[in-house]
C-alpha positions in Angstrom: 23.0 97.6 -75.4 19.6 97.0 -77.0 20.7 94.8 -80.0 18.1 93.7 -82.5 19.5 90.8 -84.5 19.0 90.4 -88.3 16.3 87.8 -88.1 14.3 90.0 -85.6 14.0 92.8 -88.2 13.5 90.6 -91.2 16.9 89.8 -92.8 18.6 86.4 -93.3 20.5 85.3 -90.2 23.9 85.8 -91.7 25.2 88.5 -94.1 26.8 87.4 -97.3 29.3 90.2 -97.1 33.0 89.3 -97.2 34.7 88.4 -93.9 37.1 90.9 -92.4 39.4 90.2 -89.5 39.6 93.7 -88.0 39.5 97.4 -88.8 41.1 100.6 -87.7 37.9 101.7 -86.1 34.4 102.9 -87.0 32.9 105.5 -89.3 29.6 107.1 -88.4 27.0 107.8 -91.1 23.5 109.2 -91.5 20.8 108.7 -94.1 21.5 111.9 -96.1 17.8 112.0 -97.1 14.6 113.3 -95.4 13.7 111.3 -92.3 11.0 112.0 -89.8 10.7 111.0 -86.1 8.6 107.9 -85.6 7.5 105.4 -83.0 9.9 102.6 -82.4 7.6 100.0 -83.8 8.2 101.6 -87.2 12.0 101.6 -87.1 12.4 98.0 -88.2 10.4 98.8 -91.4 12.8 101.7 -92.0 15.8 99.4 -91.8 14.1 96.9 -94.2 13.5 99.7 -96.6 17.2 100.7 -96.5 18.2 97.1 -97.2 15.8 96.8 -100.1 17.0 100.0 -101.6 20.6 98.9 -101.3 20.0 95.5 -102.9 18.1 97.2 -105.8 21.1 99.5 -106.5 22.6 97.7 -109.5 25.3 100.4 -109.9 26.8 99.8 -106.4 26.2 96.0 -106.5 25.5 95.7 -102.8 25.3 92.1 -101.5 23.4 93.3 -98.3 22.5 96.4 -96.4 25.6 98.5 -96.6 26.0 99.2 -92.9 27.4 97.0 -90.1 25.0 98.4 -87.5 22.1 100.8 -87.7 20.9 102.9 -84.7 17.4 104.4 -84.3 16.4 107.5 -82.4 15.2 105.3 -79.5 18.8 103.9 -79.0 18.2 100.4 -80.4 21.0 98.9 -82.4 19.9 96.9 -85.5 22.4 94.3 -86.7 23.2 95.0 -90.3 26.2 93.2 -91.8 27.4 92.8 -88.2 30.9 92.2 -86.9 33.7 90.8 -89.0 31.9 91.7 -92.2 33.3 94.2 -94.6 31.1 97.3 -95.0 29.8 98.7 -98.3 29.2 102.2 -97.1 32.5 104.1 -96.7 33.0 105.1 -100.3 35.7 103.0 -101.8 37.0 99.4 -101.5 40.1 100.6 -99.5 38.0 102.7 -97.1 35.5 99.9 -96.7 38.4 97.7 -95.5 39.6 100.2 -93.0 36.6 101.0 -90.9 33.2 99.5 -90.0 30.1 101.6 -90.8 27.5 102.5 -88.2 24.5 104.5 -89.5 22.1 106.6 -87.5 18.5 106.8 -88.6 18.9 110.6 -88.9 18.0 112.7 -91.9 19.2 115.7 -93.9 15.7 117.2 -93.0 13.0 116.3 -90.6 14.9 114.5 -87.7 18.3 116.1 -88.0 19.4 116.4 -84.4 20.5 113.2 -82.7 18.6 112.7 -79.4 20.5 111.4 -76.4 19.1 107.9 -76.8 20.5 107.7 -80.3 23.9 108.9 -79.2 23.9 106.3 -76.5 23.0 103.6 -79.1 25.7 104.8 -81.4 28.3 104.6 -78.6 26.9 101.1 -77.7 27.4 100.1 -81.4 31.0 101.4 -81.5 31.9 99.6 -78.3 30.2 96.4 -79.5 32.2 96.4 -82.7 35.4 96.9 -80.7 34.5 93.9 -78.5 33.0 91.6 -81.1 34.6 92.8 -84.3 38.1 93.8 -83.3 37.5 97.4 -84.3 40.4 99.7 -83.5 40.2 103.0 -81.6 39.5 105.4 -84.5 36.0 107.0 -84.5 35.5 109.1 -87.7 32.7 110.4 -89.8 32.0 109.3 -93.4 33.2 112.6 -94.6 36.7 111.8 -93.2 38.5 110.6 -96.3 35.5 110.8 -98.7 33.8 113.8 -100.3 30.4 113.8 -98.7 28.3 115.8 -96.2 27.6 112.6 -94.2 27.1 112.2 -91.3 25.6 115.7 -91.2 27.0 118.6 -89.2 25.2 117.8 -85.9 26.4 114.2 -85.7 29.8 115.0 -87.0 30.3 117.6 -84.2 29.6 114.7 -81.8 32.1 112.5 -83.6 34.8 115.2 -83.4 34.2 115.5 -79.6 35.2 111.8 -79.4 31.7 110.4 -79.5 31.0 110.8 -75.7 28.1 109.1 -74.0 25.3 111.6 -73.2 25.4 112.9 -69.6 29.0 111.8 -69.1 31.2 114.8 -68.4 34.0 115.3 -70.9 37.4 113.9 -69.8 39.5 116.7 -68.3 42.1 118.1 -70.5 45.5 116.5 -69.9 48.0 119.0 -68.6 50.8 119.6 -71.0 53.7 117.2 -70.6 56.4 118.7 -68.5 59.6 119.4 -70.4 63.0 119.1 -68.8 66.4 120.5 -69.7 68.6 118.0 -71.5 72.0 117.3 -70.0 74.3 120.1 -71.3 77.5 118.2 -70.7 79.9 118.3 -67.8 82.0 121.0 -69.5 79.0 123.3 -69.2 79.5 123.6 -65.5 82.6 125.7 -65.4 83.5 128.4 -62.9 81.8 131.6 -63.7 79.5 130.3 -66.4 76.2 132.0 -66.4 72.9 130.5 -67.6 69.2 130.3 -66.6 69.7 126.6 -66.6 72.0 126.9 -63.6 69.4 128.9 -61.7 66.7 126.3 -62.5 69.1 123.5 -61.4 69.7 125.3 -58.1 66.0 125.6 -57.4 65.5 121.9 -58.0 68.3 121.1 -55.7 66.7 123.3 -53.0 63.4 121.6 -53.6 65.1 118.2 -53.1 66.6 119.4 -49.8 70.1 119.5 -51.2 70.6 123.3 -51.3 73.8 124.5 -49.7 73.3 128.1 -50.7 73.7 131.1 -48.3 72.4 133.4 -51.1 70.6 132.3 -54.3 70.8 130.1 -56.3 71.8 132.4 -59.1 72.7 132.1 -62.8 76.5 131.8 -62.3 78.0 128.4 -61.5 79.6 128.6 -58.1 81.1 126.5 -55.3 77.7 126.5 -53.6 76.2 124.9 -56.7 78.9 122.2 -56.7 78.3 121.5 -53.0 74.5 121.4 -53.5 74.9 119.1 -56.5 77.2 116.8 -54.5 74.5 116.6 -51.8 72.1 115.5 -54.5 74.5 112.9 -55.8 74.9 111.5 -52.3 71.1 111.5 -51.9 70.6 109.2 -54.9 73.4 106.8 -53.9 76.6 108.1 -55.3 79.7 108.4 -53.0 83.4 109.0 -53.1 84.7 110.5 -56.4 81.3 109.9 -58.0 79.8 112.5 -55.7 82.1 115.3 -56.7 79.4 117.9 -57.4 79.9 117.9 -61.2 76.7 117.0 -62.9 76.6 113.8 -65.0 74.0 112.6 -67.4 72.4 110.0 -65.1 72.1 112.2 -62.0 70.9 115.1 -64.2 68.2 113.0 -65.7 66.9 112.1 -62.2 67.0 115.7 -61.0 64.5 116.7 -63.8 65.4 120.4 -64.2 62.4 122.1 -65.7 62.9 124.0 -69.0 63.8 127.6 -68.2 
């Protein structure tokens, strides 16, 4: 992380903003005004201009630059209010207490597409606030919970993707959680009863090496099902009367019969 401390860009060493112990996470912002691409040696001046404009805004009553961190197009992270300081940028007192604010030096015209270096810097800023400011896991845009176009469509699309680091492949989608049949009760397993659940159970018993079927398994509860289930009960440590082949809640849960 290329962190530029407050004194390095021309602010007092410590922000006068109120202390905050932690937040739910971070909200991402942009300037919402025209901004042009520039050499890095001019970025510090841009941050100073933002702070001066905020301090001059009598209606808002800012005590400092509103953002906790500011990120330029070159990926450098300027320390604004910093960690453990309540932001002034999220719209209301309640919203300011819930999330830190990280602002990209990105405009509503001119420089509107965040380059890879900026996205890297934004991700660095988020991770730094987690490590140094006890920020929670949420990553949102300013528009989440407040009526504004900020942080712009391009940057908000990145936020919605989970704020990934450039060049890092997206995490593979998690397969849907497997669902298993709940235990239907011992009375369910009566001679002649037919159900797809019984077929699914039989297939699981076969997969566990406990099948005692000459044909099937099929949908109707049979003596072959009972013998197969008794083999399963013995496999998991039951014996005697406890391995009678009639399913019980504990042995059923361990068998994990998939939803039919």
